[in-house]
Backbone as CSV, one residue per row, in Angstrom:
resi,resn,N_x,N_y,N_z,CA_x,CA_y,CA_z,C_x,C_y,C_z
1,MET,6.307,-2.603,25.514,7.375,-3.307,24.806,8.103,-2.349,23.861
2,SER,9.322,-2.693,23.521,10.117,-1.876,22.607,9.710,-2.147,21.160
3,ILE,10.176,-1.283,20.263,9.919,-1.496,18.842,10.499,-2.841,18.399
4,LYS,11.671,-3.162,18.904,12.306,-4.443,18.573,11.404,-5.613,18.971
5,GLU,10.868,-5.564,20.186,9.998,-6.648,20.671,8.685,-6.689,19.895
6,ASN,8.109,-5.509,19.643,6.859,-5.452,18.875,7.035,-6.027,17.476
7,LEU,8.144,-5.653,16.846,8.415,-6.120,15.485,8.562,-7.639,15.458
8,LEU,9.203,-8.176,16.473,9.374,-9.628,16.562,8.025,-10.332,16.710
9,VAL,7.165,-9.768,17.566,5.831,-10.342,17.764,5.047,-10.342,16.448
10,VAL,5.070,-9.202,15.748,4.319,-9.077,14.499,4.859,-10.029,13.436
11,THR,6.173,-10.030,13.248,6.752,-10.866,12.193,6.511,-12.348,12.461
12,ASN,6.403,-12.725,13.723,6.139,-14.121,14.053,4.713,-14.547,13.719
13,THR,3.827,-13.554,13.505,2.432,-13.880,13.166,2.161,-13.771,11.669
14,ILE,3.184,-13.430,10.897,3.018,-13.233,9.457,3.775,-14.323,8.703
15,PRO,3.115,-15.037,7.809,3.808,-16.064,7.018,4.883,-15.461,6.111
16,ASP,5.817,-16.287,5.691,6.890,-15.824,4.806,6.358,-15.325,3.474
17,THR,5.162,-15.760,3.102,4.576,-15.370,1.814,3.935,-13.981,1.855
18,VAL,3.879,-13.377,3.043,3.239,-12.060,3.210,4.296,-11.007,3.523
19,THR,4.238,-9.890,2.803,5.189,-8.794,2.986,4.680,-7.816,4.037
20,LEU,5.572,-7.434,4.944,5.235,-6.471,5.988,5.678,-5.065,5.587
21,VAL,4.709,-4.153,5.547,5.007,-2.724,5.406,4.863,-2.110,6.797
22,ALA,5.969,-1.629,7.357,5.931,-0.978,8.665,5.480,0.466,8.466
23,VAL,4.301,0.789,8.973,3.723,2.119,8.734,4.323,3.109,9.724
24,SER,5.215,3.933,9.192,6.006,4.836,10.033,5.519,6.277,9.983
25,LYS,4.333,6.499,9.420,3.809,7.870,9.298,3.692,8.507,10.685
26,THR,4.087,9.750,10.761,4.105,10.601,11.971,5.174,10.184,12.982
27,LYS,5.891,9.102,12.717,6.892,8.633,13.676,8.269,9.218,13.345
28,PRO,9.089,9.495,14.374,10.415,10.075,14.130,11.361,9.085,13.462
29,MET,12.410,9.627,12.872,13.385,8.794,12.168,14.081,7.814,13.115
30,SER,14.178,8.173,14.381,14.821,7.266,15.342,14.036,5.966,15.470
31,PHE,12.705,6.048,15.366,11.869,4.840,15.420,12.115,3.967,14.183
32,ILE,12.189,4.640,13.026,12.444,3.907,11.781,13.813,3.246,11.834
33,GLN,14.797,3.985,12.350,16.159,3.438,12.458,16.177,2.195,13.341
34,GLU,15.389,2.232,14.407,15.328,1.088,15.320,14.771,-0.144,14.609
35,ALA,13.708,0.058,13.841,13.133,-1.056,13.074,14.091,-1.498,11.970
36,TYR,14.756,-0.537,11.356,15.744,-0.839,10.304,16.869,-1.704,10.865
37,ASP,17.316,-1.371,12.055,18.413,-2.121,12.682,18.018,-3.576,12.960
38,GLU,16.692,-3.814,13.040,16.196,-5.187,13.246,15.914,-5.902,11.923
39,GLY,16.237,-5.227,10.809,16.108,-5.874,9.510,14.931,-5.437,8.663
40,GLN,14.068,-4.555,9.200,12.914,-4.088,8.420,13.387,-3.118,7.335
41,ARG,12.926,-3.333,6.101,13.383,-2.500,4.988,12.251,-1.816,4.222
42,ILE,11.007,-2.113,4.553,9.874,-1.507,3.828,9.054,-0.678,4.803
43,PHE,8.912,0.608,4.483,8.186,1.521,5.362,7.113,2.266,4.577
44,GLY,5.970,2.502,5.234,4.844,3.164,4.595,4.575,4.525,5.205
45,GLU,4.360,5.491,4.341,4.074,6.864,4.764,2.821,7.353,4.042
46,ASN,2.147,8.352,4.633,0.938,8.867,3.986,1.024,10.347,3.627
47,ARG,2.166,10.971,3.910,2.381,12.373,3.510,3.673,12.448,2.703
48,VAL,3.572,12.981,1.505,4.712,12.981,0.592,5.883,13.779,1.160
49,GLN,5.593,14.952,1.743,6.686,15.796,2.259,7.447,15.078,3.373
50,GLU,6.708,14.463,4.276,7.342,13.744,5.385,8.145,12.550,4.868
51,MET,7.572,11.832,3.916,8.272,10.682,3.343,9.554,11.110,2.628
52,THR,9.499,12.222,1.917,10.671,12.711,1.193,11.784,13.106,2.155
53,GLU,11.425,13.754,3.249,12.436,14.122,4.250,13.104,12.879,4.830
54,LYS,12.310,11.860,5.101,12.856,10.611,5.647,13.725,9.896,4.613
55,TRP,13.275,9.903,3.359,14.065,9.287,2.279,15.439,9.945,2.170
56,GLN,15.459,11.272,2.307,16.722,11.994,2.173,17.699,11.656,3.307
57,GLU,17.165,11.391,4.492,18.006,11.196,5.672,18.339,9.735,5.974
58,MET,17.441,8.835,5.601,17.575,7.435,6.012,18.382,6.626,4.996
59,PRO,18.819,5.412,5.364,19.586,4.564,4.443,18.866,4.345,3.125
60,LYS,19.646,4.249,2.064,19.071,4.224,0.715,18.589,2.849,0.271
61,ASP,18.745,1.827,1.110,18.187,0.525,0.720,16.773,0.331,1.264
62,ILE,16.202,1.390,1.826,14.806,1.324,2.290,13.875,1.469,1.095
63,GLU,12.819,0.664,1.080,11.720,0.819,0.120,10.656,1.694,0.760
64,TRP,10.325,2.794,0.095,9.293,3.694,0.623,7.987,3.459,-0.126
65,HIS,6.929,3.185,0.625,5.612,2.968,0.043,4.707,4.137,0.412
66,MET,4.043,4.692,-0.589,3.056,5.738,-0.348,1.719,5.057,-0.111
67,ILE,1.224,5.106,1.134,0.027,4.335,1.483,-1.214,5.198,1.664
68,GLY,-1.054,6.504,1.689,-2.199,7.376,1.946,-2.849,7.874,0.669
69,HIS,-3.907,8.650,0.834,-4.561,9.295,-0.309,-3.576,10.268,-0.937
70,LEU,-3.353,10.134,-2.232,-2.310,10.897,-2.924,-2.926,11.941,-3.842
71,GLN,-2.494,13.197,-3.658,-2.935,14.279,-4.536,-2.002,14.349,-5.744
72,ARG,-2.577,14.638,-6.906,-1.781,14.623,-8.140,-0.614,15.607,-8.097
73,ASN,-0.818,16.769,-7.459,0.245,17.780,-7.454,1.428,17.412,-6.552
74,LYS,1.309,16.305,-5.818,2.410,15.880,-4.937,3.252,14.754,-5.561
75,VAL,2.777,14.204,-6.649,3.462,13.036,-7.239,4.889,13.380,-7.629
76,LYS,5.109,14.594,-8.159,6.443,14.966,-8.663,7.502,14.936,-7.572
77,TYR,7.109,15.114,-6.310,8.079,15.165,-5.226,8.592,13.784,-4.812
78,MET,7.883,12.741,-5.210,8.290,11.396,-4.786,8.630,10.486,-5.967
79,ALA,8.439,10.993,-7.184,8.609,10.148,-8.368,10.035,9.623,-8.518
80,GLU,10.977,10.327,-7.935,12.387,9.934,-8.053,12.707,8.658,-7.283
81,TYR,11.939,8.384,-6.222,12.389,7.324,-5.320,11.313,6.346,-4.857
82,VAL,10.033,6.697,-4.926,9.000,5.845,-4.317,9.016,4.447,-4.946
83,SER,8.853,3.420,-4.122,8.897,2.036,-4.612,7.524,1.521,-5.028
84,LEU,6.498,1.889,-4.261,5.152,1.386,-4.546,4.130,2.410,-4.071
85,VAL,3.161,2.698,-4.931,2.042,3.573,-4.577,0.835,2.677,-4.316
86,HIS,0.329,2.673,-3.085,-0.760,1.765,-2.716,-2.126,2.278,-3.133
87,GLY,-2.302,3.582,-3.154,-3.665,4.100,-3.234,-4.016,4.808,-4.517
88,VAL,-3.792,4.181,-5.670,-4.190,4.812,-6.928,-5.711,4.666,-7.072
89,ASP,-6.403,5.806,-6.989,-7.871,5.752,-6.904,-8.574,6.527,-8.005
90,SER,-7.818,6.952,-9.044,-8.461,7.646,-10.165,-7.599,7.516,-11.415
91,PRO,-8.220,7.546,-12.604,-7.455,7.501,-13.852,-6.501,8.681,-13.983
92,ARG,-6.912,9.846,-13.498,-6.053,11.037,-13.624,-4.790,10.914,-12.774
93,LEU,-4.923,10.297,-11.608,-3.744,10.072,-10.766,-2.788,9.096,-11.450
94,LEU,-3.331,8.077,-12.061,-2.511,7.097,-12.771,-1.726,7.772,-13.894
95,ALA,-2.388,8.643,-14.629,-1.739,9.369,-15.728,-0.621,10.260,-15.214
96,GLU,-0.845,10.900,-14.075,0.168,11.794,-13.497,1.387,11.005,-13.014
97,ILE,1.159,9.860,-12.393,2.288,9.036,-11.944,3.117,8.593,-13.146
98,ASN,2.452,8.204,-14.227,3.161,7.813,-15.446,4.002,8.968,-15.995
99,LYS,3.404,10.152,-15.998,4.086,11.347,-16.520,5.326,11.683,-15.696
100,GLN,5.197,11.665,-14.388,6.330,12.022,-13.526,7.403,10.923,-13.513
101,ALA,6.976,9.674,-13.609,7.949,8.574,-13.666,8.786,8.663,-14.933
102,GLU,8.137,9.069,-16.027,8.865,9.208,-17.297,9.980,10.243,-17.185
103,LYS,9.724,11.324,-16.451,10.737,12.374,-16.282,11.990,11.842,-15.590
104,HIS,11.825,10.822,-14.756,12.960,10.235,-14.042,13.415,8.916,-14.666
105,ASN,12.849,8.623,-15.836,13.193,7.388,-16.545,13.012,6.166,-15.649
106,ARG,11.892,6.154,-14.930,11.585,5.061,-14.012,10.272,4.392,-14.392
107,ILE,10.082,3.191,-13.888,8.781,2.539,-13.917,8.343,2.396,-12.465
108,ILE,7.237,3.034,-12.109,6.757,3.024,-10.728,5.651,1.987,-10.588
109,SER,5.820,1.106,-9.632,4.808,0.093,-9.359,3.636,0.715,-8.603
110,CYS,2.427,0.306,-8.961,1.220,0.877,-8.371,0.213,-0.219,-8.049
111,LEU,-0.577,0.044,-7.016,-1.740,-0.779,-6.696,-2.991,0.053,-6.953
112,LEU,-3.994,-0.545,-7.526,-5.276,0.135,-7.707,-6.100,-0.048,-6.444
113,GLN,-6.567,1.067,-5.889,-7.332,1.008,-4.643,-8.801,0.736,-4.941
114,VAL,-9.341,-0.261,-4.247,-10.731,-0.647,-4.420,-11.513,-0.262,-3.170
115,HIS,-12.666,0.353,-3.376,-13.512,0.750,-2.253,-14.325,-0.462,-1.816
116,ILE,-13.913,-1.068,-0.696,-14.612,-2.265,-0.216,-15.395,-1.997,1.067
117,ALA,-15.134,-0.876,1.707,-15.730,-0.587,3.008,-17.133,0.000,2.867
118,GLU,-17.931,-0.210,3.890,-19.258,0.411,3.935,-19.145,1.766,4.623
119,GLU,-18.218,2.571,4.130,-17.972,3.913,4.673,-17.720,4.857,3.508
120,ASP,-18.180,6.088,3.634,-17.932,7.074,2.586,-16.550,7.699,2.703
121,THR,-15.869,7.471,3.827,-14.597,8.143,4.054,-13.442,7.477,3.314
122,LYS,-13.642,6.283,2.796,-12.582,5.577,2.088,-12.625,5.912,0.593
123,PHE,-11.443,5.888,-0.032,-11.337,6.176,-1.457,-11.271,4.868,-2.243
124,GLY,-11.346,4.981,-3.577,-11.117,3.810,-4.398,-12.166,3.587,-5.473
125,PHE,-11.821,2.691,-6.399,-12.717,2.296,-7.483,-13.725,1.266,-6.976
126,ASN,-14.908,1.228,-7.598,-15.740,0.051,-7.419,-15.380,-0.941,-8.528
127,GLU,-15.933,-2.115,-8.482,-15.529,-3.160,-9.438,-15.776,-2.747,-10.881
128,GLU,-16.928,-2.135,-11.118,-17.267,-1.722,-12.484,-16.274,-0.696,-13.016
129,GLU,-15.935,0.294,-12.183,-14.976,1.331,-12.594,-13.600,0.728,-12.852
130,LEU,-13.214,-0.218,-12.012,-11.904,-0.853,-12.139,-11.791,-1.624,-13.449
131,LEU,-12.792,-2.425,-13.753,-12.769,-3.215,-14.984,-12.810,-2.312,-16.211
132,GLU,-13.518,-1.190,-16.080,-13.566,-0.226,-17.187,-12.191,0.412,-17.397
133,LEU,-11.526,0.773,-16.297,-10.207,1.412,-16.385,-9.198,0.518,-17.093
134,VAL,-9.106,-0.736,-16.668,-8.059,-1.613,-17.216,-8.333,-2.016,-18.664
135,SER,-9.513,-1.673,-19.179,-9.822,-2.014,-20.573,-9.665,-0.818,-21.511
136,THR,-9.332,0.364,-20.974,-9.217,1.555,-21.829,-7.912,1.549,-22.630
137,LYS,-7.934,2.275,-23.752,-6.730,2.396,-24.587,-5.616,3.123,-23.836
138,GLU,-6.000,4.154,-23.075,-5.000,4.937,-22.343,-4.228,4.044,-21.361
139,PHE,-4.938,3.199,-20.679,-4.323,2.320,-19.695,-3.208,1.489,-20.324
140,LYS,-3.444,1.047,-21.532,-2.479,0.180,-22.209,-1.267,0.950,-22.744
141,THR,-1.369,2.297,-22.806,-0.249,3.080,-23.363,0.767,3.499,-22.301
142,TYR,0.426,3.359,-21.025,1.338,3.820,-19.978,2.564,2.919,-19.911
143,LYS,3.727,3.521,-20.161,4.976,2.758,-20.193,5.799,2.915,-18.909
144,HIS,5.390,3.845,-18.047,6.227,4.139,-16.879,5.536,3.811,-15.558
145,ILE,4.449,3.071,-15.648,3.833,2.512,-14.451,3.607,1.036,-14.665
146,LYS,3.571,0.319,-13.558,3.325,-1.121,-13.607,2.278,-1.424,-12.545
147,ILE,1.123,-1.876,-12.977,0.064,-2.223,-12.027,0.333,-3.632,-11.515
148,VAL,0.646,-3.720,-10.239,1.093,-5.003,-9.676,0.055,-5.626,-8.741
149,GLY,-1.119,-4.995,-8.606,-2.130,-5.599,-7.751,-3.162,-4.605,-7.262
150,LEU,-3.842,-4.985,-6.183,-4.934,-4.195,-5.626,-4.691,-3.903,-4.151
151,MET,-5.313,-2.842,-3.668,-5.281,-2.484,-2.252,-6.687,-2.120,-1.815
152,GLY,-7.017,-2.460,-0.568,-8.304,-2.056,-0.026,-8.262,-1.982,1.486
153,MET,-9.143,-1.141,2.037,-9.263,-0.995,3.492,-10.672,-1.367,3.914
154,ALA,-10.755,-2.241,4.883,-12.059,-2.678,5.373,-12.700,-1.590,6.234
155,THR,-13.981,-1.746,6.477,-14.712,-0.837,7.353,-14.096,-0.852,8.755
156,PHE,-14.036,0.325,9.374,-13.546,0.431,10.759,-14.696,0.052,11.682
157,THR,-14.698,-1.203,12.089,-15.828,-1.719,12.866,-15.357,-2.875,13.746
158,ASP,-16.134,-3.168,14.787,-15.853,-4.336,15.625,-16.457,-5.610,15.040
159,ASN,-17.232,-5.471,13.978,-17.882,-6.619,13.349,-16.887,-7.311,12.414
160,MET,-16.184,-8.306,12.931,-15.139,-8.968,12.164,-15.700,-9.844,11.036
161,ASP,-16.960,-10.241,11.145,-17.591,-10.972,10.039,-17.717,-10.066,8.822
162,GLN,-18.058,-8.811,9.080,-18.151,-7.839,7.988,-16.785,-7.584,7.375
163,VAL,-15.784,-7.407,8.223,-14.416,-7.179,7.745,-13.956,-8.349,6.871
164,ARG,-14.197,-9.562,7.355,-13.808,-10.749,6.594,-14.512,-10.788,5.234
165,ARG,-15.796,-10.450,5.229,-16.564,-10.451,3.980,-15.991,-9.441,2.987
166,GLU,-15.604,-8.269,3.486,-15.036,-7.235,2.600,-13.692,-7.682,2.028
167,PHE,-12.876,-8.299,2.863,-11.589,-8.805,2.377,-11.800,-9.925,1.344
168,LYS,-12.759,-10.772,1.609,-13.032,-11.880,0.686,-13.475,-11.343,-0.671
169,ASN,-14.313,-10.310,-0.674,-14.763,-9.705,-1.931,-13.586,-9.143,-2.724
170,LEU,-12.643,-8.513,-2.003,-11.471,-7.955,-2.677,-10.595,-9.073,-3.249
171,LYS,-10.437,-10.148,-2.491,-9.637,-11.282,-2.982,-10.272,-11.871,-4.241
172,ASP,-11.595,-11.963,-4.278,-12.280,-12.500,-5.457,-12.016,-11.630,-6.685
173,LEU,-12.051,-10.306,-6.489,-11.784,-9.387,-7.597,-10.323,-9.490,-8.043
174,TYR,-9.432,-9.583,-7.079,-7.995,-9.745,-7.371,-7.770,-10.996,-8.220
175,THR,-8.400,-12.088,-7.842,-8.248,-13.353,-8.572,-8.763,-13.218,-9.993
176,LYS,-9.887,-12.527,-10.140,-10.479,-12.316,-11.464,-9.512,-11.548,-12.379
177,LEU,-8.896,-10.491,-11.839,-7.986,-9.672,-12.633,-6.637,-10.355,-12.853
178,LYS,-6.197,-11.092,-11.859,-4.887,-11.755,-11.938,-4.822,-12.714,-13.119
179,ASN,-5.943,-13.279,-13.484,-5.980,-14.193,-14.623,-5.618,-13.498,-15.933
180,ASN,-5.813,-12.168,-15.967,-5.544,-11.410,-17.194,-4.272,-10.571,-17.140
181,TYR,-3.738,-10.367,-15.949,-2.570,-9.493,-15.805,-1.459,-10.237,-15.071
182,THR,-0.426,-10.569,-15.812,0.646,-11.407,-15.256,1.449,-10.679,-14.178
183,ASP,1.412,-9.329,-14.193,2.172,-8.566,-13.191,1.489,-8.560,-11.828
184,PHE,0.247,-8.982,-11.772,-0.486,-8.969,-10.504,0.117,-9.976,-9.527
185,ASN,0.713,-9.475,-8.450,1.239,-10.383,-7.414,1.081,-9.819,-6.011
186,ILE,0.426,-8.659,-5.889,0.267,-8.038,-4.573,-1.210,-7.774,-4.293
187,LEU,-1.657,-8.269,-3.166,-2.980,-7.927,-2.643,-2.739,-7.313,-1.270
188,SER,-2.783,-5.977,-1.217,-2.455,-5.244,0.003,-3.731,-4.981,0.790
189,MET,-3.926,-5.756,1.838,-5.078,-5.530,2.717,-4.736,-6.050,4.105
190,GLY,-5.209,-5.317,5.106,-4.937,-5.682,6.482,-4.031,-4.686,7.174
191,MET,-4.496,-4.203,8.351,-3.722,-3.275,9.174,-3.659,-3.847,10.590
192,SER,-3.175,-3.061,11.540,-2.915,-3.594,12.885,-4.120,-4.312,13.486
193,GLY,-5.327,-3.791,13.263,-6.499,-4.358,13.912,-7.117,-5.549,13.214
194,ASP,-6.736,-5.783,11.955,-7.436,-6.834,11.200,-6.526,-7.646,10.283
195,TYR,-5.211,-7.514,10.446,-4.330,-8.155,9.473,-4.376,-9.678,9.517
196,ASN,-4.686,-10.248,10.684,-4.770,-11.708,10.756,-5.909,-12.240,9.889
197,ILE,-7.047,-11.534,9.912,-8.176,-11.917,9.059,-7.809,-11.708,7.593
198,ALA,-7.143,-10.591,7.305,-6.750,-10.301,5.922,-5.848,-11.407,5.369
199,ILE,-4.913,-11.870,6.187,-4.008,-12.938,5.745,-4.791,-14.226,5.490
200,GLU,-5.720,-14.517,6.377,-6.556,-15.713,6.185,-7.355,-15.639,4.888
201,GLU,-7.705,-14.414,4.472,-8.506,-14.229,3.262,-7.659,-13.998,2.012
202,GLY,-6.337,-14.107,2.141,-5.501,-14.092,0.945,-4.595,-12.896,0.749
203,SER,-4.478,-12.025,1.749,-3.583,-10.876,1.621,-2.138,-11.325,1.423
204,THR,-1.414,-10.606,0.563,0.016,-10.872,0.386,0.876,-9.739,0.933
205,MET,0.227,-8.670,1.412,0.961,-7.516,1.957,0.103,-6.853,3.028
206,VAL,0.687,-6.641,4.216,-0.050,-5.995,5.302,0.661,-4.714,5.707
207,ARG,-0.135,-3.727,6.136,0.378,-2.405,6.504,0.161,-2.224,8.008
208,ILE,1.235,-2.325,8.775,1.098,-2.356,10.226,1.914,-1.234,10.867
209,GLY,1.210,-0.399,11.639,1.869,0.730,12.286,1.858,0.648,13.793
210,SER,0.674,0.807,14.391,0.598,0.938,15.854,1.064,-0.319,16.576
211,SER,0.896,-1.494,15.978,1.365,-2.718,16.631,2.886,-2.796,16.702
212,ILE,3.548,-1.991,15.869,5.023,-1.947,15.885,5.521,-0.713,16.626
213,PHE,5.006,0.444,16.257,5.554,1.717,16.752,4.762,2.314,17.898
214,GLY,3.630,1.693,18.285,2.776,2.267,19.306,1.731,3.165,18.685
215,SER,0.715,3.507,19.463,-0.387,4.304,18.932,0.075,5.721,18.601
216,ARG,-0.644,6.327,17.649,-0.301,7.692,17.244,-1.010,8.696,18.128
217,ASN,-0.396,9.879,18.226,-1.005,10.945,19.024,-2.263,11.451,18.315
């Protein structure tokens, strides 16, 4: 099927209350343009250099989301334009995003990444670290970032009961924090293989690549 047909299939399975991030990492600009022509405006990338090149060339009403593991020394290259950082996984990264956003007189929206998977390969805070972070004095002084929710990736497994349990745990933590933070409105969980379960468990944002653009090389 074409990107147009794939996008239609995906959007028909997502409620209006859930935001679709089309994961365009490693894909050429022609693919993004095709999805853009069908009305898609939010794209996710995992490499800052690649995302910056696409930002420079593509229409300026696109929202670019940084969805991959982010190194602090790369933040300055995207601080001018990035709409949402999904994977904030350390206090030092948060401080750097605030610093670079200030240079551009911007407020950058961020999601705190929570480690929910039973895998060592995933990044993120555990619940204790997360609650400790949001209670620190430094956290309250950041004027150029806005924490708008949480992000998590489930274990890469065929055991969908496990995946559902991990998503449910993240939703419970999101609910706990949302009671204290009025800006919390995004729970980013779910990708091509598990987004239907993520939506059932309360996801408000899904990151879908291969179901739209085809598998990656």
